[in-house]
GUSE-316582 format. One record per residue: residue number from 1; x, y, z of N, C-alpha, C, O, CB in turn; residue in one letter. Coordinates in Angstrom, 3 decimals. Glycine has a CB too. Layout:
REM residues N
+-----+----------+----------+----------+----------+----------+----------+----------+----------+----------+----------+----------+----------+----------+----------+----------+--------+
! num !   n_east !  n_north !     n_up !  ca_east ! ca_north !    ca_up !   c_east !  c_north !     c_up !   o_east !  o_north !     o_up !  cb_east ! cb_north !    cb_up ! residu !
+-----+----------+----------+----------+----------+----------+----------+----------+----------+----------+----------+----------+----------+----------+----------+----------+--------+
! NUM !        X !        Y !        Z !        X !        Y !        Z !        X !        Y !        Z !        X !        Y !        Z !        X !        Y !        Z !      a !
...
+-----+----------+----------+----------+----------+----------+----------+----------+----------+----------+----------+----------+----------+----------+----------+----------+--------+
REM end
This chain:
REM residues 75
+-----+----------+----------+----------+----------+----------+----------+----------+----------+----------+----------+----------+----------+----------+----------+----------+--------+
! num !   n_east !  n_north !     n_up !  ca_east ! ca_north !    ca_up !   c_east !  c_north !     c_up !   o_east !  o_north !     o_up !  cb_east ! cb_north !    cb_up ! residu !
+-----+----------+----------+----------+----------+----------+----------+----------+----------+----------+----------+----------+----------+----------+----------+----------+--------+
!   1 !  278.711 !   12.667 !    8.046 !  277.873 !   12.592 !    9.219 !  276.731 !   11.610 !    8.937 !  276.036 !   11.749 !    7.931 !  277.330 !   13.999 !    9.608 !      m !
!   2 !  276.533 !   10.628 !    9.807 !  275.470 !    9.646 !    9.576 !  274.093 !   10.267 !    9.796 !  273.937 !   11.250 !   10.521 !  275.653 !    8.429 !   10.499 !      p !
!   3 !  273.113 !    9.666 !    9.153 !  271.744 !   10.142 !    9.317 !  271.265 !    9.837 !   10.731 !  271.650 !    8.819 !   11.305 !  270.805 !    9.494 !    8.270 !      l !
!   4 !  270.429 !   10.707 !   11.301 !  269.950 !   10.486 !   12.668 !  269.020 !    9.280 !   12.746 !  268.377 !    8.913 !   11.762 !  269.229 !   11.731 !   13.186 !      p !
!   5 !  268.958 !    8.681 !   13.906 !  268.114 !    7.510 !   14.138 !  266.730 !    7.951 !   14.600 !  266.589 !    8.965 !   15.283 !  268.758 !    6.567 !   15.181 !      k !
!   6 !  265.722 !    7.189 !   14.226 !  264.358 !    7.534 !   14.603 !  264.144 !    7.310 !   16.100 !  263.257 !    7.923 !   16.694 !  263.348 !    6.707 !   13.786 !      i !
!   7 !  264.942 !    6.446 !   16.711 !  264.808 !    6.213 !   18.149 !  265.089 !    7.498 !   18.935 !  264.519 !    7.716 !   20.004 !  265.764 !    5.090 !   18.603 !      s !
!   8 !  265.966 !    8.342 !   18.399 !  266.244 !    9.622 !   19.050 !  265.010 !   10.520 !   19.012 !  264.742 !   11.247 !   19.968 !  267.438 !   10.326 !   18.376 !      e !
!   9 !  264.265 !   10.472 !   17.919 !  263.054 !   11.288 !   17.797 !  261.963 !   10.768 !   18.723 !  261.181 !   11.552 !   19.261 !  262.553 !   11.302 !   16.342 !      a !
!  10 !  261.904 !    9.464 !   18.911 !  260.871 !    8.882 !   19.777 !  261.097 !    9.209 !   21.245 !  260.160 !    9.147 !   22.041 !  260.825 !    7.377 !   19.596 !      r !
!  11 !  262.311 !    9.552 !   21.611 !  262.632 !    9.883 !   23.001 !  262.212 !   11.305 !   23.371 !  262.168 !   11.642 !   24.554 !  264.122 !    9.712 !   23.243 !      e !
!  12 !  261.902 !   12.143 !   22.379 !  261.544 !   13.542 !   22.639 !  260.135 !   13.654 !   23.209 !  259.261 !   12.845 !   22.900 !  261.655 !   14.369 !   21.353 !      l !
!  13 !  259.929 !   14.660 !   24.040 !  258.586 !   14.936 !   24.546 !  257.768 !   15.591 !   23.433 !  258.318 !   16.003 !   22.411 !  258.637 !   15.853 !   25.817 !      s !
!  14 !  256.461 !   15.682 !   23.636 !  255.591 !   16.262 !   22.612 !  255.960 !   17.715 !   22.310 !  256.007 !   18.121 !   21.149 !  254.131 !   16.179 !   23.056 !      d !
!  15 !  256.220 !   18.488 !   23.356 !  256.583 !   19.894 !   23.160 !  257.913 !   20.024 !   22.421 !  258.045 !   20.825 !   21.496 !  256.662 !   20.617 !   24.511 !      d !
!  16 !  258.876 !   19.243 !   22.832 !  260.197 !   19.288 !   22.201 !  260.109 !   18.817 !   20.752 !  260.810 !   19.331 !   19.881 !  261.207 !   18.420 !   22.987 !      k !
!  17 !  259.247 !   17.842 !   20.501 !  259.055 !   17.344 !   19.140 !  258.502 !   18.445 !   18.239 !  258.970 !   18.628 !   17.115 !  258.111 !   16.128 !   19.138 !      l !
!  18 !  257.514 !   19.171 !   18.731 !  256.928 !   20.270 !   17.950 !  257.955 !   21.363 !   17.680 !  258.036 !   21.888 !   16.569 !  255.715 !   20.863 !   18.682 !      s !
!  19 !  258.734 !   21.700 !   18.696 !  259.775 !   22.715 !   18.534 !  260.815 !   22.272 !   17.508 !  261.280 !   23.073 !   16.697 !  260.452 !   23.006 !   19.880 !      e !
!  20 !  261.171 !   21.005 !   17.553 !  262.169 !   20.463 !   16.633 !  261.647 !   20.497 !   15.194 !  262.401 !   20.804 !   14.270 !  262.546 !   19.019 !   17.034 !      e !
!  21 !  260.378 !   20.188 !   15.002 !  259.782 !   20.215 !   13.662 !  259.840 !   21.632 !   13.095 !  260.208 !   21.826 !   11.937 !  258.315 !   19.705 !   13.699 !      i !
!  22 !  259.477 !   22.616 !   13.910 !  259.509 !   24.008 !   13.458 !  260.942 !   24.422 !   13.121 !  261.178 !   25.088 !   12.113 !  258.917 !   24.947 !   14.539 !      v !
!  23 !  261.889 !   24.030 !   13.958 !  263.288 !   24.389 !   13.720 !  263.815 !   23.745 !   12.428 !  264.542 !   24.386 !   11.669 !  264.158 !   23.961 !   14.917 !      a !
!  24 !  263.456 !   22.504 !   12.184 !  263.908 !   21.807 !   10.986 !  263.291 !   22.432 !    9.744 !  263.972 !   22.585 !    8.730 !  263.557 !   20.315 !   11.063 !      i !
!  25 !  262.018 !   22.796 !    9.805 !  261.371 !   23.450 !    8.664 !  262.022 !   24.798 !    8.373 !  262.201 !   25.166 !    7.212 !  259.865 !   23.635 !    8.930 !      k !
!  26 !  262.373 !   25.528 !    9.417 !  263.048 !   26.811 !    9.243 !  264.425 !   26.603 !    8.607 !  264.835 !   27.364 !    7.730 !  263.185 !   27.541 !   10.600 !      r !
!  27 !  265.122 !   25.578 !    9.054 !  266.443 !   25.279 !    8.522 !  266.351 !   24.877 !    7.047 !  267.203 !   25.260 !    6.245 !  267.112 !   24.163 !    9.343 !      q !
!  28 !  265.331 !   24.116 !    6.694 !  265.132 !   23.722 !    5.304 !  264.829 !   24.943 !    4.431 !  265.301 !   25.037 !    3.298 !  263.993 !   22.695 !    5.196 !      l !
!  29 !  264.045 !   25.868 !    4.966 !  263.770 !   27.105 !    4.247 !  265.063 !   27.880 !    3.997 !  265.289 !   28.387 !    2.898 !  262.770 !   27.970 !    5.030 !      f !
!  30 !  265.900 !   27.967 !    5.017 !  267.176 !   28.682 !    4.868 !  268.057 !   28.028 !    3.799 !  268.723 !   28.720 !    3.029 !  267.927 !   28.723 !    6.214 !      q !
!  31 !  268.054 !   26.707 !    3.759 !  268.839 !   26.018 !    2.731 !  268.311 !   26.321 !    1.337 !  269.087 !   26.538 !    0.407 !  268.830 !   24.510 !    2.975 !      l !
!  32 !  266.984 !   26.334 !    1.192 !  266.403 !   26.664 !   -0.105 !  266.754 !   28.087 !   -0.519 !  267.020 !   28.356 !   -1.690 !  264.887 !   26.488 !   -0.069 !      r !
!  33 !  266.752 !   28.987 !    0.443 !  267.116 !   30.374 !    0.176 !  268.578 !   30.473 !   -0.264 !  268.896 !   31.199 !   -1.206 !  266.872 !   31.244 !    1.423 !      l !
!  34 !  269.452 !   29.755 !    0.407 !  270.866 !   29.744 !    0.032 !  271.064 !   29.159 !   -1.363 !  271.891 !   29.637 !   -2.140 !  271.682 !   28.948 !    1.055 !      q !
!  35 !  270.297 !   28.123 !   -1.665 !  270.408 !   27.515 !   -2.994 !  269.956 !   28.502 !   -4.075 !  270.585 !   28.602 !   -5.129 !  269.567 !   26.216 !   -3.068 !      k !
!  36 !  268.873 !   29.223 !   -3.815 !  268.351 !   30.173 !   -4.791 !  269.319 !   31.326 !   -5.027 !  269.392 !   31.862 !   -6.133 !  267.005 !   30.712 !   -4.331 !      a !
!  37 !  270.058 !   31.706 !   -3.995 !  271.006 !   32.814 !   -4.130 !  272.424 !   32.316 !   -4.427 !  273.383 !   33.087 !   -4.392 !  271.010 !   33.659 !   -2.855 !      t !
!  38 !  272.538 !   31.036 !   -4.716 !  273.815 !   30.398 !   -5.074 !  274.879 !   30.533 !   -3.972 !  276.062 !   30.717 !   -4.260 !  274.347 !   31.005 !   -6.368 !      r !
!  39 !  274.448 !   30.441 !   -2.731 !  275.376 !   30.513 !   -1.608 !  275.507 !   29.181 !   -0.882 !  276.211 !   29.085 !    0.124 !  274.930 !   31.581 !   -0.639 !      q !
!  40 !  274.834 !   28.163 !   -1.386 !  274.830 !   26.858 !   -0.732 !  276.171 !   26.163 !   -0.920 !  276.620 !   25.964 !   -2.048 !  273.694 !   25.981 !   -1.280 !      l !
!  41 !  276.805 !   25.797 !    0.184 !  278.110 !   25.147 !    0.127 !  278.016 !   23.639 !    0.340 !  278.868 !   22.888 !   -0.133 !  279.033 !   25.752 !    1.160 !      e !
!  42 !  276.980 !   23.198 !    1.053 !  276.861 !   21.778 !    1.390 !  275.503 !   21.242 !    0.944 !  274.572 !   21.178 !    1.746 !  277.055 !   21.559 !    2.909 !      k !
!  43 !  275.382 !   20.862 !   -0.308 !  274.083 !   20.399 !   -0.809 !  273.612 !   19.086 !   -0.184 !  272.425 !   18.767 !   -0.260 !  274.152 !   20.236 !   -2.299 !      p !
!  44 !  274.507 !   18.325 !    0.427 !  274.113 !   17.079 !    1.064 !  273.217 !   17.320 !    2.289 !  272.551 !   16.399 !    2.760 !  275.354 !   16.293 !    1.470 !      h !
!  45 !  273.202 !   18.534 !    2.791 !  272.377 !   18.834 !    3.963 !  270.891 !   18.703 !    3.660 !  270.100 !   18.433 !    4.564 !  272.676 !   20.237 !    4.468 !      q !
!  46 !  270.499 !   18.890 !    2.401 !  269.092 !   18.725 !    2.039 !  268.606 !   17.330 !    2.409 !  267.547 !   17.177 !    3.018 !  268.887 !   18.979 !    0.537 !      f !
!  47 !  269.375 !   16.321 !    2.042 !  268.978 !   14.946 !    2.317 !  268.873 !   14.705 !    3.814 !  267.902 !   14.109 !    4.281 !  269.971 !   13.966 !    1.692 !      k !
!  48 !  269.853 !   15.159 !    4.561 !  269.863 !   14.930 !    6.000 !  268.691 !   15.633 !    6.688 !  268.049 !   15.058 !    7.567 !  271.183 !   15.405 !    6.599 !      q !
!  49 !  268.421 !   16.851 !    6.296 !  267.368 !   17.618 !    6.949 !  265.992 !   17.074 !    6.572 !  265.111 !   16.973 !    7.426 !  267.476 !   19.104 !    6.575 !      i !
!  50 !  265.799 !   16.723 !    5.301 !  264.519 !   16.144 !    4.889 !  264.291 !   14.802 !    5.577 !  263.163 !   14.474 !    5.946 !  264.469 !   15.973 !    3.358 !      r !
!  51 !  265.357 !   14.028 !    5.749 !  265.275 !   12.747 !    6.434 !  264.847 !   12.952 !    7.894 !  263.976 !   12.243 !    8.399 !  266.631 !   12.008 !    6.363 !      h !
!  52 !  265.458 !   13.910 !    8.548 !  265.127 !   14.197 !    9.951 !  263.686 !   14.697 !   10.073 !  262.966 !   14.302 !   10.990 !  266.105 !   15.245 !   10.538 !      r !
!  53 !  263.270 !   15.560 !    9.153 !  261.902 !   16.061 !    9.174 !  260.911 !   14.919 !    8.999 !  259.893 !   14.874 !    9.689 !  261.698 !   17.114 !    8.081 !      l !
!  54 !  261.190 !   14.011 !    8.101 !  260.313 !   12.858 !    7.892 !  260.217 !   12.008 !    9.157 !  259.138 !   11.530 !    9.506 !  260.821 !   12.003 !    6.720 !      a !
!  55 !  261.331 !   11.824 !    9.835 !  261.318 !   11.056 !   11.076 !  260.450 !   11.733 !   12.125 !  259.633 !   11.084 !   12.778 !  262.738 !   10.872 !   11.606 !      q !
!  56 !  260.630 !   13.033 !   12.284 !  259.876 !   13.763 !   13.302 !  258.382 !   13.753 !   12.993 !  257.561 !   13.567 !   13.891 !  260.380 !   15.204 !   13.407 !      l !
!  57 !  258.035 !   13.950 !   11.734 !  256.622 !   13.934 !   11.356 !  256.023 !   12.543 !   11.526 !  254.851 !   12.414 !   11.880 !  256.452 !   14.406 !    9.908 !      l !
!  58 !  256.812 !   11.504 !   11.279 !  256.343 !   10.136 !   11.480 !  256.040 !    9.883 !   12.948 !  255.000 !    9.313 !   13.277 !  257.382 !    9.130 !   10.973 !      t !
!  59 !  256.928 !   10.298 !   13.824 !  256.719 !   10.114 !   15.260 !  255.487 !   10.896 !   15.726 !  254.693 !   10.397 !   16.525 !  257.971 !   10.562 !   16.051 !      v !
!  60 !  255.335 !   12.120 !   15.223 !  254.179 !   12.930 !   15.586 !  252.879 !   12.252 !   15.141 !  251.906 !   12.222 !   15.895 !  254.292 !   14.332 !   14.961 !      e !
!  61 !  252.861 !   11.715 !   13.938 !  251.675 !   11.023 !   13.432 !  251.389 !    9.760 !   14.238 !  250.233 !    9.462 !   14.535 !  251.853 !   10.671 !   11.952 !      t !
!  62 !  252.431 !    9.021 !   14.591 !  252.251 !    7.818 !   15.408 !  251.602 !    8.169 !   16.739 !  250.705 !    7.462 !   17.200 !  253.602 !    7.115 !   15.644 !      e !
!  63 !  252.046 !    9.247 !   17.353 !  251.495 !    9.645 !   18.651 !  250.049 !   10.102 !   18.526 !  249.227 !    9.807 !   19.394 !  252.338 !   10.758 !   19.266 !      r !
!  64 !  249.734 !   10.820 !   17.454 !  248.354 !   11.257 !   17.245 !  247.431 !   10.065 !   17.042 !  246.341 !   10.007 !   17.611 !  248.266 !   12.201 !   16.043 !      k !
!  65 !  247.878 !    9.113 !   16.224 !  247.065 !    7.917 !   15.989 !  246.885 !    7.103 !   17.257 !  245.806 !    6.559 !   17.495 !  247.697 !    7.053 !   14.910 !      r !
!  66 !  247.919 !    7.012 !   18.069 !  247.825 !    6.275 !   19.326 !  246.828 !    6.956 !   20.262 !  246.060 !    6.283 !   20.948 !  249.212 !    6.166 !   19.998 !      a !
!  67 !  246.839 !    8.284 !   20.290 !  245.901 !    9.024 !   21.141 !  244.468 !    8.824 !   20.658 !  243.560 !    8.670 !   21.474 !  246.253 !   10.526 !   21.159 !      a !
!  68 !  244.255 !    8.826 !   19.353 !  242.915 !    8.613 !   18.805 !  242.447 !    7.203 !   19.112 !  241.292 !    6.998 !   19.487 !  242.894 !    8.865 !   17.285 !      i !
!  69 !  243.327 !    6.238 !   18.958 !  242.985 !    4.850 !   19.244 !  242.630 !    4.667 !   20.706 !  241.685 !    3.950 !   21.033 !  244.135 !    3.928 !   18.865 !      q !
!  70 !  243.372 !    5.303 !   21.578 !  243.108 !    5.221 !   23.016 !  241.761 !    5.852 !   23.351 !  241.021 !    5.329 !   24.185 !  244.231 !    5.911 !   23.811 !      l !
!  71 !  241.443 !    6.967 !   22.710 !  240.163 !    7.616 !   22.943 !  239.004 !    6.745 !   22.456 !  237.953 !    6.707 !   23.095 !  240.128 !    8.977 !   22.250 !      a !
!  72 !  239.179 !    6.058 !   21.354 !  238.144 !    5.165 !   20.834 !  237.909 !    3.988 !   21.778 !  236.772 !    3.569 !   21.994 !  238.531 !    4.655 !   19.440 !      k !
!  73 !  238.995 !    3.461 !   22.335 !  238.886 !    2.317 !   23.234 !  238.216 !    2.699 !   24.553 !  237.566 !    1.860 !   25.176 !  240.266 !    1.727 !   23.503 !      e !
!  74 !  238.361 !    3.928 !   24.980 !  237.756 !    4.371 !   26.239 !  236.254 !    4.572 !   26.135 !  235.547 !    4.542 !   27.142 !  238.398 !    5.653 !   26.693 !      e !
!  75 !  235.764 !    4.777 !   24.908 !  234.328 !    5.003 !   24.720 !  233.535 !    3.774 !   24.820 !  232.312 !    3.815 !   24.682 !  234.063 !    5.624 !   23.427 !      k !
+-----+----------+----------+----------+----------+----------+----------+----------+----------+----------+----------+----------+----------+----------+----------+----------+--------+
REM end
């Protein structure tokens, strides 16, 4: 399965982006739990999930910085 594209993350609304971040963090926790209990069958999922989380957090940070910049320009 190919890694997700960041353009897909940029298309999400702010609310959906936040929900997706929480869901990905929960999924990463579950993978760590499976690894600790030796039940993990697909270790490659760590890379994919961490990659997706990084993309989502990057988009969230970009939006926050853009909002701060816009607020500075309005003053």
